[in-house]
Each structure stands twice: as C-alpha cells, then as structure tokens.
C-alpha angles and dihedrals in degrees: 000000000000121000123220096259097070089058085091091076090052098040135100092251090059090051090048091051089044093060093262092301116137117237104269091212094062115013110027116103122227118269086233100091092193091064093057118110105248123226121244121223111234104183094167097051094036091054091045093053094044093049097041091043091055091048092050091044092056093046095047093045091054090049092046091054091047090050091049091051095043121115086225091071090104091065121090094238094057094042087054092046089050092053090043087055091053089060098033100053096054088045089065088067092057104039094037120013099036092038089051095046096049092044095047092054096035100234119176130208093252090056093066110001098170091050092049089047094051092045086055092052092050093047094050096045091052092047091054089051092048090049098057092038095054092045091051091048089053088050092050091050089052090050092049091053092042101035096173091075108111089218087078090077091068091058096046096049132070088265088084090074091055087051090054089050088055088054091059093046088052091049091050089050092054095045098041110026105040138060113280126228115244123218119236125191091207090077100012090237147095124269129172091226110082089202098232095136104277126122108281089222087074090069103047109130110208093179088062091045093053091044093051093045087055092049095048094046098035097047092047094047097044097046091041090053090046089054090047091051093051094047091046093050095047099045093098099048130076099186111136090218091055090046092054088050091051092050090049093054093047092050091050091048091050096049096044094047102039100056095038092048095043097048093044095048097042094048089057090048091052091053092062106024130049107247132202118254092247091056092048091051091049091049089053091049090050091053093050093048093045081076098028094052089056095063093039089053090048092054100039105032107024107076095188096057091039089054090047092050093049090047091050092048094047091050089061096050123093112268093250095057100039117122126208122247109216114223114250136192110250141169123235095251111027 
C-alpha cells in the first residue's frame, strides 16, 4: 500500500518539474495502440451531465451574485458561503460539464493523457477546497445556534481570513501534490487508476481517503448536532412560525450532509472495492448534487438569499413588469 509521500512522483508538481512530461512509470500509455483501453460513447449520460451541469451552473451563479451583494456579507456564514461558492462553481465544470463532454464523445485517457491528467488535478483540488469550506460552514451554523461556544470568536475576528487562506493552500495541495483521479467513460466516473495495465495499488491516494473520511464523519456529526440543538431548543414552543423554522433547519441539515457524506464515503469505497455500475453512477450523482443541492437549498430554504435573488431579477426587468418583493423577517443564517 502506498504512503502519501510517493504521491510526488505521480503529482502535477512532478509533471511541471519534468517539463510537462507525465511520469512514464505510471501515466504513459503503451506504444502499442491496440492495447489501449478504448473509450465508450455515452450520449445519454453525456447529454444529461451537460444539461444538468448548465442548469446547476446558472442557478448557483445567480445565488453566488446574490450572496456577494447581500448586506449580510459581513457575517461569518455569508463569508463562508462566498468562499464555498468559489470552489463549488468551478467544480460544476469537472463533475458535470467535463464529465458530460468526455462521456458524450467517448474519449479515453490514452487519447489525451495530459488533458485527462490536468482535469483530474483540477477536480481533486476543487474537491479538497469544497470539503474544508463546507465543514467550516457547518461549524459556523452550529456556533450561530449555540453562541456561547468560544470557537465563535475565531469566525468573528480577522482570523477568519487566515482560515480561508488555509483553505486555498489545502486545495492547492490536493490539486498539485497528490495523485489525480482520471475520468473513464466505461463507468462515467473518476478513478485514480488510469487503467493502462499497472497494479491499481500504485494509484491509491491516501490524502483523498483521509479527506473524505473527515468529510463523511465531520459533516454527519456537525449537521446532526445542529439538528439536535434545534430540536432541543424548540421542544417547549408550539408556535407555527418556530415550527417552520425548525423544519427548515432540519431540511437544510439533511440536504447538506447527505450528498457530501454519500459522495465522500462512496468514492473512498470505490477506490478500494470493485463497485457495481449502478453504485458508481449513484456516487457520481451524489458528487454532482453535493454542489447542486447547495444552490437548491439557497433558493428554497434560505429566505434571505431567495429575497436577494428576486430583488436582483426584478431590478433587471422593465419598470412596467416589475413586481414588488415584500420585506420579510429573516435570520442571518436561515
């Protein structure tokens, strides 16, 4: 089993130092073209990922602009949501648009090995950034519901910007210093083994394994604890308004935790165990909706962002067709 250290020889930084030549021991295809794994055209799945990816990209971009323009951008939650968007939006290109394009035309790794390698570096770096950003957002939500926690001082001080800087350093580590996943049309998913005939154990990425274990456990624990706090704090009230608030928090916790935890855990499982095609497809869906669910939650369950989006859209309409957006009471987070 490989350790994390040898990742250097299979990383982007090695390729850069090697004049952009892939390591011949791990990523160079055989000169015998007949031995190459051929790509399989997947027009249905390719079209699905292209169409759904464009849809998610449009929705998320609208939400991202609304977040950036919001008066709540001075709050820790909105700062974290902004940074998460900086990782999530480019991720849509990897898990949806690039996946769809390569699948639709049936390209294989050996057709364009450098391109596939670079796509994998981009995908993994962005995933590492999304991972720490989403965990931090979950922690901020817990602190907002439970303000007596001393950890809240970290998020309300300038130290939060240093924390965001570490996010980018961590994303850079994942994209530049570890082994990249390689897309395959056979399963319409991403695996670390490029399937060129080497022992699959050479391509085990333990940094990815540890990261995903942290995401799976951390997301489940933090959002589970958030749900527990909300239920505990609302046991004694029967106000319908408070009940709606409670349901909103629980739904947000479910959607944020389920897709992040599922995609993270299942991608680790697929790295070590041969998975069925249906499970691989579900894992790819989970990765896609770990981003897609964010913008859907923003638009359906976050009244502040929904109001900002409506206001932004109305401001672009001609005066005669503008509609009024009624003011609404809203909390900072939800």
